C-alpha positions in Angstrom: -21.2 3.5 5.2 -22.4 2.1 1.9 -21.7 4.6 -0.8 -24.7 3.6 -2.9 -27.1 4.0 0.1 -29.4 6.9 -0.6 -29.2 8.0 3.0 -25.6 9.0 2.4 -26.3 11.3 -0.5 -26.4 15.0 0.2 -23.6 14.6 2.8 -19.8 14.7 2.5 -18.1 11.3 2.5 -16.6 10.0 5.8 -13.4 11.7 6.9 -11.5 8.4 7.1 -12.6 7.4 3.6 -11.6 10.8 2.3 -8.1 10.4 3.9 -7.7 6.9 2.4 -8.8 8.0 -1.1 -6.5 11.0 -1.0 -3.6 8.7 -0.1 -4.4 5.9 -2.5 -5.7 7.7 -5.6 -4.2 10.5 -7.7 -5.5 13.0 -10.2 -5.1 10.5 -13.1 -7.5 8.1 -11.3 -9.9 11.0 -10.6 -9.8 12.1 -14.2 -10.2 8.6 -15.7 -13.1 7.8 -13.3 -14.8 11.1 -13.9 -14.6 10.7 -17.7 -16.1 7.2 -17.4 -19.0 8.4 -15.3 -19.6 11.6 -17.2 -19.0 14.0 -14.3 -16.3 16.7 -14.0 -13.0 15.8 -12.5 -13.2 18.8 -10.3 -16.5 17.6 -8.8 -15.1 14.2 -8.1 -12.0 15.7 -6.5 -14.2 18.0 -4.4 -16.3 15.0 -3.2 -13.1 13.0 -2.5 -11.7 15.9 -0.4 -15.0 16.5 1.4 -15.5 20.0 -0.1 -18.9 19.1 -1.5 -21.5 16.5 -0.7 -21.9 13.2 -2.6 -25.0 13.0 -4.8 -26.8 10.2 -6.6 -24.9 11.3 -9.7 -21.4 11.2 -8.1 -21.9 8.1 -6.0 -21.1 5.5 -8.7 -17.8 7.4 -9.5 -16.9 7.5 -5.8 -17.6 3.8 -5.6 -15.2 3.2 -8.5 -12.6 5.4 -6.9 -12.8 3.3 -3.8 -12.3 0.1 -5.9 -9.2 1.7 -7.5 -7.9 2.6 -4.0 -8.5 -0.9 -2.8 -6.6 -2.3 -5.8 -3.7 0.0 -5.1 -3.7 -1.0 -1.5 -3.4 -4.7 -2.5 -0.5 -3.9 -4.8 1.3 -2.0 -2.0 0.8 -4.9 0.4 2.4 -7.3 -2.1 5.3 -4.9 -2.6 5.8 -4.5 1.1 5.8 -8.3 1.6 8.4 -8.7 -1.2 10.6 -6.0 0.3 10.4 -7.5 3.8 11.5 -10.8 2.4 14.4 -9.3 0.6 15.5 -7.3 3.6 15.2 -10.4 5.9 17.7 -12.2 3.6 20.3 -9.6 4.3 19.7 -9.8 8.1 20.0 -13.6 8.4 
């Protein structure tokens, strides 16, 4: 599902995407992205939570929120690798 595909506008975002966005973004992310894109934070939160459909106007903000979630995921992966290495040292 490409967010910027017009065929996806007028529908809620995918459930799996919504779950990931809720886990990997917080209200600070939602507020910052909504300010940047000139939409209300409550609208972006509703789109993220599948309470309202995505529109042409909200799609760029959703796309940026996905990028923020992806970045956070990468940071978490690095942190997990570092923690695993630390723990392995204590088990050897």
